[in-house]
Gaussian input, Z-matrix of N, CA and C with variables (Angstrom, degrees):
# hf/3-21g

backbone

0 1
 N
 C     1     B1
 C     2     B2     1     A1
 N     3     B3     2     A2     1     D1
 C     4     B4     3     A3     2     D2
 C     5     B5     4     A4     3     D3
 N     6     B6     5     A5     4     D4
 C     7     B7     6     A6     5     D5
 C     8     B8     7     A7     6     D6
 N     9     B9     8     A8     7     D7
 C    10    B10     9     A9     8     D8
 C    11    B11    10    A10     9     D9
 N    12    B12    11    A11    10    D10
 C    13    B13    12    A12    11    D11
 C    14    B14    13    A13    12    D12
 N    15    B15    14    A14    13    D13
 C    16    B16    15    A15    14    D14
 C    17    B17    16    A16    15    D15
 N    18    B18    17    A17    16    D16
 C    19    B19    18    A18    17    D17
 C    20    B20    19    A19    18    D18
 N    21    B21    20    A20    19    D19
 C    22    B22    21    A21    20    D20
 C    23    B23    22    A22    21    D21
 N    24    B24    23    A23    22    D22
 C    25    B25    24    A24    23    D23
 C    26    B26    25    A25    24    D24
 N    27    B27    26    A26    25    D25
 C    28    B28    27    A27    26    D26
 C    29    B29    28    A28    27    D27
 N    30    B30    29    A29    28    D28
 C    31    B31    30    A30    29    D29
 C    32    B32    31    A31    30    D30
 N    33    B33    32    A32    31    D31
 C    34    B34    33    A33    32    D32
 C    35    B35    34    A34    33    D33
 N    36    B36    35    A35    34    D34
 C    37    B37    36    A36    35    D35
 C    38    B38    37    A37    36    D36
 N    39    B39    38    A38    37    D37
 C    40    B40    39    A39    38    D38
 C    41    B41    40    A40    39    D39
 N    42    B42    41    A41    40    D40
 C    43    B43    42    A42    41    D41
 C    44    B44    43    A43    42    D42
 N    45    B45    44    A44    43    D43
 C    46    B46    45    A45    44    D44
 C    47    B47    46    A46    45    D45
 N    48    B48    47    A47    46    D46
 C    49    B49    48    A48    47    D47
 C    50    B50    49    A49    48    D48
 N    51    B51    50    A50    49    D49
 C    52    B52    51    A51    50    D50
 C    53    B53    52    A52    51    D51
 N    54    B54    53    A53    52    D52
 C    55    B55    54    A54    53    D53
 C    56    B56    55    A55    54    D54
 N    57    B57    56    A56    55    D55
 C    58    B58    57    A57    56    D56
 C    59    B59    58    A58    57    D57
 N    60    B60    59    A59    58    D58
 C    61    B61    60    A60    59    D59
 C    62    B62    61    A61    60    D60
 N    63    B63    62    A62    61    D61
 C    64    B64    63    A63    62    D62
 C    65    B65    64    A64    63    D63
 N    66    B66    65    A65    64    D64
 C    67    B67    66    A66    65    D65
 C    68    B68    67    A67    66    D66
 N    69    B69    68    A68    67    D67
 C    70    B70    69    A69    68    D68
 C    71    B71    70    A70    69    D69
 N    72    B72    71    A71    70    D70
 C    73    B73    72    A72    71    D71
 C    74    B74    73    A73    72    D72
 N    75    B75    74    A74    73    D73
 C    76    B76    75    A75    74    D74
 C    77    B77    76    A76    75    D75
 N    78    B78    77    A77    76    D76
 C    79    B79    78    A78    77    D77
 C    80    B80    79    A79    78    D78
 N    81    B81    80    A80    79    D79
 C    82    B82    81    A81    80    D80
 C    83    B83    82    A82    81    D81
 N    84    B84    83    A83    82    D82
 C    85    B85    84    A84    83    D83
 C    86    B86    85    A85    84    D84
 N    87    B87    86    A86    85    D85
 C    88    B88    87    A87    86    D86
 C    89    B89    88    A88    87    D87
 N    90    B90    89    A89    88    D88
 C    91    B91    90    A90    89    D89
 C    92    B92    91    A91    90    D90
 N    93    B93    92    A92    91    D91
 C    94    B94    93    A93    92    D92
 C    95    B95    94    A94    93    D93
 N    96    B96    95    A95    94    D94
 C    97    B97    96    A96    95    D95
 C    98    B98    97    A97    96    D96
 N    99    B99    98    A98    97    D97
 C   100   B100    99    A99    98    D98
 C   101   B101   100   A100    99    D99
 N   102   B102   101   A101   100   D100
 C   103   B103   102   A102   101   D101
 C   104   B104   103   A103   102   D102
 N   105   B105   104   A104   103   D103
 C   106   B106   105   A105   104   D104
 C   107   B107   106   A106   105   D105
 N   108   B108   107   A107   106   D106
 C   109   B109   108   A108   107   D107
 C   110   B110   109   A109   108   D108
 N   111   B111   110   A110   109   D109
 C   112   B112   111   A111   110   D110
 C   113   B113   112   A112   111   D111
 N   114   B114   113   A113   112   D112
 C   115   B115   114   A114   113   D113
 C   116   B116   115   A115   114   D114
 N   117   B117   116   A116   115   D115
 C   118   B118   117   A117   116   D116
 C   119   B119   118   A118   117   D117
 N   120   B120   119   A119   118   D118
 C   121   B121   120   A120   119   D119
 C   122   B122   121   A121   120   D120
 N   123   B123   122   A122   121   D121
 C   124   B124   123   A123   122   D122
 C   125   B125   124   A124   123   D123
 N   126   B126   125   A125   124   D124
 C   127   B127   126   A126   125   D125
 C   128   B128   127   A127   126   D126
 N   129   B129   128   A128   127   D127
 C   130   B130   129   A129   128   D128
 C   131   B131   130   A130   129   D129
 N   132   B132   131   A131   130   D130
 C   133   B133   132   A132   131   D131
 C   134   B134   133   A133   132   D132
 N   135   B135   134   A134   133   D133
 C   136   B136   135   A135   134   D134
 C   137   B137   136   A136   135   D135
 N   138   B138   137   A137   136   D136
 C   139   B139   138   A138   137   D137
 C   140   B140   139   A139   138   D138
 N   141   B141   140   A140   139   D139
 C   142   B142   141   A141   140   D140
 C   143   B143   142   A142   141   D141
 N   144   B144   143   A143   142   D142
 C   145   B145   144   A144   143   D143
 C   146   B146   145   A145   144   D144
 N   147   B147   146   A146   145   D145
 C   148   B148   147   A147   146   D146
 C   149   B149   148   A148   147   D147
 N   150   B150   149   A149   148   D148
 C   151   B151   150   A150   149   D149
 C   152   B152   151   A151   150   D150
 N   153   B153   152   A152   151   D151
 C   154   B154   153   A153   152   D152
 C   155   B155   154   A154   153   D153
 N   156   B156   155   A155   154   D154
 C   157   B157   156   A156   155   D155
 C   158   B158   157   A157   156   D156
 N   159   B159   158   A158   157   D157
 C   160   B160   159   A159   158   D158
 C   161   B161   160   A160   159   D159
 N   162   B162   161   A161   160   D160
 C   163   B163   162   A162   161   D161
 C   164   B164   163   A163   162   D162
 N   165   B165   164   A164   163   D163
 C   166   B166   165   A165   164   D164
 C   167   B167   166   A166   165   D165
 N   168   B168   167   A167   166   D166
 C   169   B169   168   A168   167   D167
 C   170   B170   169   A169   168   D168
 N   171   B171   170   A170   169   D169
 C   172   B172   171   A171   170   D170
 C   173   B173   172   A172   171   D171
 N   174   B174   173   A173   172   D172
 C   175   B175   174   A174   173   D173
 C   176   B176   175   A175   174   D174
 N   177   B177   176   A176   175   D175
 C   178   B178   177   A177   176   D176
 C   179   B179   178   A178   177   D177
 N   180   B180   179   A179   178   D178
 C   181   B181   180   A180   179   D179
 C   182   B182   181   A181   180   D180
 N   183   B183   182   A182   181   D181
 C   184   B184   183   A183   182   D182
 C   185   B185   184   A184   183   D183
 N   186   B186   185   A185   184   D184
 C   187   B187   186   A186   185   D185
 C   188   B188   187   A187   186   D186
 N   189   B189   188   A188   187   D187
 C   190   B190   189   A189   188   D188
 C   191   B191   190   A190   189   D189
 N   192   B192   191   A191   190   D190
 C   193   B193   192   A192   191   D191
 C   194   B194   193   A193   192   D192
 N   195   B195   194   A194   193   D193
 C   196   B196   195   A195   194   D194
 C   197   B197   196   A196   195   D195
 N   198   B198   197   A197   196   D196
 C   199   B199   198   A198   197   D197
 C   200   B200   199   A199   198   D198
 N   201   B201   200   A200   199   D199
 C   202   B202   201   A201   200   D200
 C   203   B203   202   A202   201   D201
 N   204   B204   203   A203   202   D202
 C   205   B205   204   A204   203   D203
 C   206   B206   205   A205   204   D204
 N   207   B207   206   A206   205   D205
 C   208   B208   207   A207   206   D206
 C   209   B209   208   A208   207   D207
 N   210   B210   209   A209   208   D208
 C   211   B211   210   A210   209   D209
 C   212   B212   211   A211   210   D210
 N   213   B213   212   A212   211   D211
 C   214   B214   213   A213   212   D212
 C   215   B215   214   A214   213   D213
 N   216   B216   215   A215   214   D214
 C   217   B217   216   A216   215   D215
 C   218   B218   217   A217   216   D216
 N   219   B219   218   A218   217   D217
 C   220   B220   219   A219   218   D218
 C   221   B221   220   A220   219   D219
 N   222   B222   221   A221   220   D220
 C   223   B223   222   A222   221   D221
 C   224   B224   223   A223   222   D222
 N   225   B225   224   A224   223   D223
 C   226   B226   225   A225   224   D224
 C   227   B227   226   A226   225   D225
 N   228   B228   227   A227   226   D226
 C   229   B229   228   A228   227   D227
 C   230   B230   229   A229   228   D228
 N   231   B231   230   A230   229   D229
 C   232   B232   231   A231   230   D230
 C   233   B233   232   A232   231   D231
 N   234   B234   233   A233   232   D232
 C   235   B235   234   A234   233   D233
 C   236   B236   235   A235   234   D234
 N   237   B237   236   A236   235   D235
 C   238   B238   237   A237   236   D236
 C   239   B239   238   A238   237   D237
 N   240   B240   239   A239   238   D238
 C   241   B241   240   A240   239   D239
 C   242   B242   241   A241   240   D240
 N   243   B243   242   A242   241   D241
 C   244   B244   243   A243   242   D242
 C   245   B245   244   A244   243   D243
 N   246   B246   245   A245   244   D244
 C   247   B247   246   A246   245   D245
 C   248   B248   247   A247   246   D246
 N   249   B249   248   A248   247   D247
 C   250   B250   249   A249   248   D248
 C   251   B251   250   A250   249   D249
 N   252   B252   251   A251   250   D250
 C   253   B253   252   A252   251   D251
 C   254   B254   253   A253   252   D252
 N   255   B255   254   A254   253   D253
 C   256   B256   255   A255   254   D254
 C   257   B257   256   A256   255   D255
 N   258   B258   257   A257   256   D256
 C   259   B259   258   A258   257   D257
 C   260   B260   259   A259   258   D258
 N   261   B261   260   A260   259   D259
 C   262   B262   261   A261   260   D260
 C   263   B263   262   A262   261   D261
 N   264   B264   263   A263   262   D262
 C   265   B265   264   A264   263   D263
 C   266   B266   265   A265   264   D264
 N   267   B267   266   A266   265   D265
 C   268   B268   267   A267   266   D266
 C   269   B269   268   A268   267   D267
 N   270   B270   269   A269   268   D268
 C   271   B271   270   A270   269   D269
 C   272   B272   271   A271   270   D270
 N   273   B273   272   A272   271   D271
 C   274   B274   273   A273   272   D272
 C   275   B275   274   A274   273   D273
 N   276   B276   275   A275   274   D274
 C   277   B277   276   A276   275   D275
 C   278   B278   277   A277   276   D276
 N   279   B279   278   A278   277   D277
 C   280   B280   279   A279   278   D278
 C   281   B281   280   A280   279   D279
 N   282   B282   281   A281   280   D280
 C   283   B283   282   A282   281   D281
 C   284   B284   283   A283   282   D282
 N   285   B285   284   A284   283   D283
 C   286   B286   285   A285   284   D284
 C   287   B287   286   A286   285   D285
 N   288   B288   287   A287   286   D286
 C   289   B289   288   A288   287   D287
 C   290   B290   289   A289   288   D288
 N   291   B291   290   A290   289   D289
 C   292   B292   291   A291   290   D290
 C   293   B293   292   A292   291   D291
 N   294   B294   293   A293   292   D292
 C   295   B295   294   A294   293   D293
 C   296   B296   295   A295   294   D294
 N   297   B297   296   A296   295   D295
 C   298   B298   297   A297   296   D296
 C   299   B299   298   A298   297   D297
 N   300   B300   299   A299   298   D298
 C   301   B301   300   A300   299   D299
 C   302   B302   301   A301   300   D300

   B1=1.4486
   B2=1.5288
   B3=1.2728
   B4=1.4585
   B5=1.5359
   B6=1.3195
   B7=1.4672
   B8=1.5258
   B9=1.3206
   B10=1.4706
   B11=1.5278
   B12=1.3267
   B13=1.4588
   B14=1.5175
   B15=1.3320
   B16=1.4597
   B17=1.5305
   B18=1.3175
   B19=1.4575
   B20=1.5243
   B21=1.3185
   B22=1.4643
   B23=1.5255
   B24=1.3385
   B25=1.4617
   B26=1.5145
   B27=1.3134
   B28=1.4646
   B29=1.5266
   B30=1.3257
   B31=1.4648
   B32=1.5222
   B33=1.3255
   B34=1.4702
   B35=1.5267
   B36=1.3262
   B37=1.4644
   B38=1.5241
   B39=1.3172
   B40=1.4538
   B41=1.5218
   B42=1.3136
   B43=1.4632
   B44=1.5229
   B45=1.3162
   B46=1.4662
   B47=1.5244
   B48=1.3198
   B49=1.4650
   B50=1.5171
   B51=1.3386
   B52=1.4726
   B53=1.5139
   B54=1.3262
   B55=1.4608
   B56=1.5304
   B57=1.3123
   B58=1.4619
   B59=1.5220
   B60=1.3164
   B61=1.4636
   B62=1.5169
   B63=1.3306
   B64=1.4485
   B65=1.5208
   B66=1.3248
   B67=1.4582
   B68=1.5219
   B69=1.3129
   B70=1.4606
   B71=1.5248
   B72=1.3078
   B73=1.4645
   B74=1.5164
   B75=1.3312
   B76=1.4602
   B77=1.5265
   B78=1.3064
   B79=1.4667
   B80=1.5246
   B81=1.3179
   B82=1.4633
   B83=1.5197
   B84=1.3171
   B85=1.4708
   B86=1.5206
   B87=1.3419
   B88=1.4637
   B89=1.5293
   B90=1.3321
   B91=1.4590
   B92=1.5253
   B93=1.3283
   B94=1.4655
   B95=1.5166
   B96=1.3239
   B97=1.4639
   B98=1.5291
   B99=1.3265
   B100=1.4618
   B101=1.5374
   B102=1.3072
   B103=1.4558
   B104=1.5154
   B105=1.3183
   B106=1.4611
   B107=1.5235
   B108=1.3147
   B109=1.4733
   B110=1.5269
   B111=1.3252
   B112=1.4686
   B113=1.5265
   B114=1.3255
   B115=1.4640
   B116=1.5219
   B117=1.3240
   B118=1.4597
   B119=1.5184
   B120=1.3251
   B121=1.4702
   B122=1.5334
   B123=1.3200
   B124=1.4524
   B125=1.5288
   B126=1.3143
   B127=1.4659
   B128=1.5290
   B129=1.3223
   B130=1.4713
   B131=1.5266
   B132=1.3102
   B133=1.4558
   B134=1.5320
   B135=1.3409
   B136=1.4623
   B137=1.5246
   B138=1.3014
   B139=1.4437
   B140=1.5129
   B141=1.3010
   B142=1.4701
   B143=1.5231
   B144=1.3208
   B145=1.4625
   B146=1.5314
   B147=1.3236
   B148=1.4571
   B149=1.5264
   B150=1.3276
   B151=1.4509
   B152=1.5324
   B153=1.3260
   B154=1.4657
   B155=1.5223
   B156=1.3137
   B157=1.4490
   B158=1.5206
   B159=1.3280
   B160=1.4585
   B161=1.5160
   B162=1.3326
   B163=1.4632
   B164=1.5258
   B165=1.3303
   B166=1.4669
   B167=1.5279
   B168=1.3322
   B169=1.4685
   B170=1.5222
   B171=1.3278
   B172=1.4544
   B173=1.5111
   B174=1.3278
   B175=1.4669
   B176=1.5227
   B177=1.3489
   B178=1.4560
   B179=1.5201
   B180=1.3167
   B181=1.4736
   B182=1.5269
   B183=1.3422
   B184=1.4615
   B185=1.5231
   B186=1.3115
   B187=1.4659
   B188=1.5216
   B189=1.3372
   B190=1.4660
   B191=1.5317
   B192=1.3339
   B193=1.4632
   B194=1.5184
   B195=1.3165
   B196=1.4689
   B197=1.5210
   B198=1.3267
   B199=1.4622
   B200=1.5367
   B201=1.3082
   B202=1.4701
   B203=1.5235
   B204=1.3329
   B205=1.4731
   B206=1.5253
   B207=1.3311
   B208=1.4823
   B209=1.5209
   B210=1.3218
   B211=1.4695
   B212=1.5324
   B213=1.3190
   B214=1.4647
   B215=1.5239
   B216=1.3228
   B217=1.4603
   B218=1.5238
   B219=1.3190
   B220=1.4743
   B221=1.5316
   B222=1.3206
   B223=1.4626
   B224=1.5285
   B225=1.3358
   B226=1.4613
   B227=1.5269
   B228=1.3229
   B229=1.4776
   B230=1.5190
   B231=1.3279
   B232=1.4666
   B233=1.5342
   B234=1.3341
   B235=1.4531
   B236=1.5234
   B237=1.3270
   B238=1.4586
   B239=1.5280
   B240=1.3268
   B241=1.4717
   B242=1.5169
   B243=1.3286
   B244=1.4647
   B245=1.5193
   B246=1.3377
   B247=1.4685
   B248=1.5250
   B249=1.3310
   B250=1.4754
   B251=1.5295
   B252=1.3289
   B253=1.4761
   B254=1.5169
   B255=1.3326
   B256=1.4561
   B257=1.5303
   B258=1.3422
   B259=1.4635
   B260=1.5203
   B261=1.3163
   B262=1.4604
   B263=1.5174
   B264=1.3252
   B265=1.4748
   B266=1.5193
   B267=1.3273
   B268=1.4567
   B269=1.5193
   B270=1.3181
   B271=1.4690
   B272=1.5238
   B273=1.3159
   B274=1.4678
   B275=1.5282
   B276=1.3178
   B277=1.4634
   B278=1.5268
   B279=1.3207
   B280=1.4643
   B281=1.5208
   B282=1.3126
   B283=1.4615
   B284=1.5189
   B285=1.3455
   B286=1.4679
   B287=1.5143
   B288=1.3250
   B289=1.4634
   B290=1.5039
   B291=1.3420
   B292=1.4625
   B293=1.5203
   B294=1.3273
   B295=1.4584
   B296=1.5161
   B297=1.3345
   B298=1.4535
   B299=1.5224
   B300=1.3055
   B301=1.4673
   B302=1.5002
   A1=108.47
   A2=116.68
   A3=123.22
   A4=110.08
   A5=116.33
   A6=119.77
   A7=111.47
   A8=117.52
   A9=120.56
   A10=109.75
   A11=116.58
   A12=120.84
   A13=111.36
   A14=116.41
   A15=120.47
   A16=110.34
   A17=116.75
   A18=120.34
   A19=110.99
   A20=118.00
   A21=121.33
   A22=110.86
   A23=116.70
   A24=120.48
   A25=110.53
   A26=117.28
   A27=121.27
   A28=110.82
   A29=117.68
   A30=120.80
   A31=111.05
   A32=117.85
   A33=121.02
   A34=110.63
   A35=117.11
   A36=120.36
   A37=111.45
   A38=116.52
   A39=120.45
   A40=110.67
   A41=117.53
   A42=121.00
   A43=110.69
   A44=117.24
   A45=121.61
   A46=110.95
   A47=116.40
   A48=121.08
   A49=110.99
   A50=116.66
   A51=120.56
   A52=110.81
   A53=116.91
   A54=120.48
   A55=110.71
   A56=116.35
   A57=119.71
   A58=111.87
   A59=117.07
   A60=120.42
   A61=111.10
   A62=117.21
   A63=119.51
   A64=111.67
   A65=117.94
   A66=121.03
   A67=109.63
   A68=116.30
   A69=120.36
   A70=111.06
   A71=118.23
   A72=122.40
   A73=110.64
   A74=116.94
   A75=120.94
   A76=110.49
   A77=117.05
   A78=120.04
   A79=110.97
   A80=117.78
   A81=121.44
   A82=110.78
   A83=116.63
   A84=120.69
   A85=110.60
   A86=116.83
   A87=119.86
   A88=111.73
   A89=117.03
   A90=120.08
   A91=110.83
   A92=117.25
   A93=119.23
   A94=110.86
   A95=117.85
   A96=119.86
   A97=111.38
   A98=116.59
   A99=119.65
   A100=111.00
   A101=117.43
   A102=121.02
   A103=112.17
   A104=116.52
   A105=120.51
   A106=110.50
   A107=116.56
   A108=120.14
   A109=110.84
   A110=117.41
   A111=120.96
   A112=110.82
   A113=117.23
   A114=120.98
   A115=111.62
   A116=117.19
   A117=121.58
   A118=110.92
   A119=117.36
   A120=121.62
   A121=109.85
   A122=117.55
   A123=121.01
   A124=110.33
   A125=117.12
   A126=121.07
   A127=111.23
   A128=117.16
   A129=119.45
   A130=110.90
   A131=117.99
   A132=121.44
   A133=111.33
   A134=116.85
   A135=120.60
   A136=113.66
   A137=119.70
   A138=123.01
   A139=116.46
   A140=118.90
   A141=120.47
   A142=109.76
   A143=113.50
   A144=120.12
   A145=106.80
   A146=117.24
   A147=120.26
   A148=109.55
   A149=116.77
   A150=120.79
   A151=111.74
   A152=117.68
   A153=120.01
   A154=111.07
   A155=115.34
   A156=118.98
   A157=110.94
   A158=117.26
   A159=121.10
   A160=112.34
   A161=116.37
   A162=120.12
   A163=111.03
   A164=116.25
   A165=119.85
   A166=110.87
   A167=115.55
   A168=119.90
   A169=110.79
   A170=118.05
   A171=121.76
   A172=112.35
   A173=116.78
   A174=120.56
   A175=110.10
   A176=116.46
   A177=119.91
   A178=111.29
   A179=117.10
   A180=121.46
   A181=110.00
   A182=117.54
   A183=119.94
   A184=110.94
   A185=117.28
   A186=121.02
   A187=110.42
   A188=116.82
   A189=120.74
   A190=111.21
   A191=117.25
   A192=119.03
   A193=111.19
   A194=117.04
   A195=120.32
   A196=110.37
   A197=116.77
   A198=120.15
   A199=111.22
   A200=116.94
   A201=120.10
   A202=110.64
   A203=116.43
   A204=118.16
   A205=111.65
   A206=117.78
   A207=119.69
   A208=111.16
   A209=116.96
   A210=120.42
   A211=111.35
   A212=116.28
   A213=121.40
   A214=111.55
   A215=117.29
   A216=122.08
   A217=112.31
   A218=117.85
   A219=120.69
   A220=110.32
   A221=116.36
   A222=120.17
   A223=111.31
   A224=117.41
   A225=120.53
   A226=109.99
   A227=117.61
   A228=121.13
   A229=109.61
   A230=117.38
   A231=121.04
   A232=110.60
   A233=117.25
   A234=120.89
   A235=111.03
   A236=116.66
   A237=120.92
   A238=111.18
   A239=116.32
   A240=119.52
   A241=111.12
   A242=117.61
   A243=118.99
   A244=111.23
   A245=117.62
   A246=120.61
   A247=110.21
   A248=117.24
   A249=120.17
   A250=109.54
   A251=116.47
   A252=119.06
   A253=111.10
   A254=117.29
   A255=121.57
   A256=110.61
   A257=117.13
   A258=120.65
   A259=112.06
   A260=118.10
   A261=120.84
   A262=111.75
   A263=116.97
   A264=121.41
   A265=112.73
   A266=117.33
   A267=121.89
   A268=109.90
   A269=115.75
   A270=121.24
   A271=112.77
   A272=117.13
   A273=119.58
   A274=111.54
   A275=116.98
   A276=120.33
   A277=110.37
   A278=116.85
   A279=121.64
   A280=110.35
   A281=117.22
   A282=120.82
   A283=111.73
   A284=116.90
   A285=120.47
   A286=111.17
   A287=117.03
   A288=120.91
   A289=111.25
   A290=116.58
   A291=119.58
   A292=112.69
   A293=118.17
   A294=120.58
   A295=113.85
   A296=118.63
   A297=120.68
   A298=114.99
   A299=119.14
   A300=119.93
   A301=111.39
   D1=134.03
   D2=-177.39
   D3=-73.57
   D4=153.18
   D5=179.92
   D6=-64.68
   D7=-30.65
   D8=177.66
   D9=-66.05
   D10=-41.74
   D11=177.55
   D12=-65.47
   D13=-39.89
   D14=178.06
   D15=-62.93
   D16=-42.81
   D17=178.85
   D18=-64.70
   D19=-37.82
   D20=178.37
   D21=-64.60
   D22=-41.55
   D23=178.32
   D24=-65.72
   D25=-43.78
   D26=178.87
   D27=-62.11
   D28=-42.73
   D29=178.69
   D30=-64.46
   D31=-39.34
   D32=178.00
   D33=-64.39
   D34=-42.51
   D35=178.38
   D36=-66.86
   D37=-37.94
   D38=178.51
   D39=-66.01
   D40=-42.02
   D41=177.57
   D42=-63.16
   D43=-41.57
   D44=178.11
   D45=-61.45
   D46=-43.42
   D47=178.22
   D48=-62.99
   D49=-43.82
   D50=177.91
   D51=-60.88
   D52=-42.83
   D53=-179.95
   D54=-61.02
   D55=-44.45
   D56=-179.09
   D57=-65.97
   D58=-43.39
   D59=-179.74
   D60=-67.17
   D61=-44.80
   D62=179.68
   D63=-67.79
   D64=-34.85
   D65=175.38
   D66=-58.42
   D67=-46.08
   D68=179.17
   D69=-63.08
   D70=-43.91
   D71=-179.66
   D72=-62.42
   D73=-48.22
   D74=-177.64
   D75=-66.13
   D76=-44.28
   D77=-179.73
   D78=-64.75
   D79=-41.09
   D80=177.40
   D81=-63.21
   D82=-38.25
   D83=177.95
   D84=-61.97
   D85=-47.53
   D86=179.18
   D87=-64.91
   D88=-39.14
   D89=178.61
   D90=-63.15
   D91=-40.83
   D92=-179.57
   D93=-68.43
   D94=-39.82
   D95=177.66
   D96=-62.55
   D97=-45.50
   D98=178.33
   D99=-63.80
   D100=-39.18
   D101=178.54
   D102=-63.71
   D103=-40.78
   D104=177.90
   D105=-63.53
   D106=-43.23
   D107=-179.53
   D108=-63.51
   D109=-46.92
   D110=-179.42
   D111=-62.64
   D112=-45.39
   D113=178.82
   D114=-64.45
   D115=-41.80
   D116=179.07
   D117=-61.63
   D118=-44.67
   D119=179.26
   D120=-62.16
   D121=-42.78
   D122=179.86
   D123=-61.99
   D124=-48.92
   D125=-178.22
   D126=-65.42
   D127=-38.58
   D128=177.77
   D129=-65.70
   D130=-34.73
   D131=-177.99
   D132=-75.76
   D133=-47.83
   D134=-176.21
   D135=-94.26
   D136=-18.63
   D137=174.26
   D138=87.92
   D139=-17.16
   D140=179.64
   D141=-158.74
   D142=170.16
   D143=178.11
   D144=-152.42
   D145=135.36
   D146=176.59
   D147=-103.80
   D148=-178.61
   D149=-171.66
   D150=-66.78
   D151=-42.96
   D152=-178.14
   D153=-68.70
   D154=-43.46
   D155=177.59
   D156=-66.25
   D157=-34.08
   D158=176.27
   D159=-62.90
   D160=-41.13
   D161=178.01
   D162=-66.04
   D163=-45.66
   D164=178.98
   D165=-63.81
   D166=-44.77
   D167=178.89
   D168=-62.73
   D169=-38.29
   D170=178.24
   D171=-60.83
   D172=-43.11
   D173=178.55
   D174=-66.46
   D175=-45.08
   D176=-179.73
   D177=-63.22
   D178=-42.70
   D179=179.97
   D180=-64.51
   D181=-41.74
   D182=178.85
   D183=-61.52
   D184=-47.94
   D185=-179.27
   D186=-62.99
   D187=-43.50
   D188=-179.89
   D189=-62.90
   D190=-45.95
   D191=-179.12
   D192=-69.15
   D193=-33.12
   D194=176.86
   D195=-63.43
   D196=-44.12
   D197=179.84
   D198=-68.05
   D199=-39.31
   D200=179.55
   D201=-64.48
   D202=-44.20
   D203=179.80
   D204=-68.79
   D205=-28.85
   D206=174.83
   D207=-67.40
   D208=-33.25
   D209=177.28
   D210=-64.06
   D211=-32.89
   D212=-178.57
   D213=-104.55
   D214=30.52
   D215=-177.24
   D216=-61.97
   D217=-40.55
   D218=-179.06
   D219=-62.46
   D220=-42.94
   D221=-179.92
   D222=-67.82
   D223=-36.02
   D224=178.87
   D225=-67.24
   D226=-41.21
   D227=177.93
   D228=-63.61
   D229=-42.74
   D230=178.47
   D231=-62.00
   D232=-43.60
   D233=177.97
   D234=-63.81
   D235=-38.72
   D236=178.90
   D237=-62.41
   D238=-44.12
   D239=179.32
   D240=-64.09
   D241=-38.80
   D242=179.08
   D243=-69.07
   D244=-34.42
   D245=176.35
   D246=-66.26
   D247=-39.65
   D248=178.91
   D249=-63.30
   D250=-44.67
   D251=177.96
   D252=-61.08
   D253=-42.44
   D254=-179.21
   D255=-66.35
   D256=-41.12
   D257=179.76
   D258=-69.73
   D259=-18.27
   D260=176.56
   D261=-61.75
   D262=-23.79
   D263=179.39
   D264=-84.34
   D265=-21.11
   D266=-174.12
   D267=-121.11
   D268=91.11
   D269=-173.97
   D270=-63.89
   D271=-44.21
   D272=-176.54
   D273=-66.64
   D274=-41.99
   D275=178.17
   D276=-65.13
   D277=-43.12
   D278=178.49
   D279=-60.13
   D280=-47.63
   D281=-179.63
   D282=-62.85
   D283=-38.43
   D284=177.72
   D285=-62.98
   D286=-46.92
   D287=-179.80
   D288=-63.96
   D289=-46.00
   D290=-177.99
   D291=-67.39
   D292=-30.52
   D293=-177.55
   D294=-87.08
   D295=-22.33
   D296=-172.88
   D297=-114.23
   D298=-6.17
   D299=-179.43
   D300=-123.87

């Protein structure tokens, strides 16, 4: 196998890894934002939350945000690909994100 072919394979694998990692980061970010909004609305409406209700609400919020982000999976993948293309221009920022998140 030629070194050019090896480099092409390595670059393809690296891009795939970046896509998967950034997909997870972006989806987790959206899930946390949705979870904060749902929890905030609940607390504003009822005024308080105890430990048992917090645990139940946490599970419900996680499942709800998971389902919502699955509905928008195509858009999240598209956003991830555009972020990868954009990060291709900024090596230091890309390396920071990939190494710390």
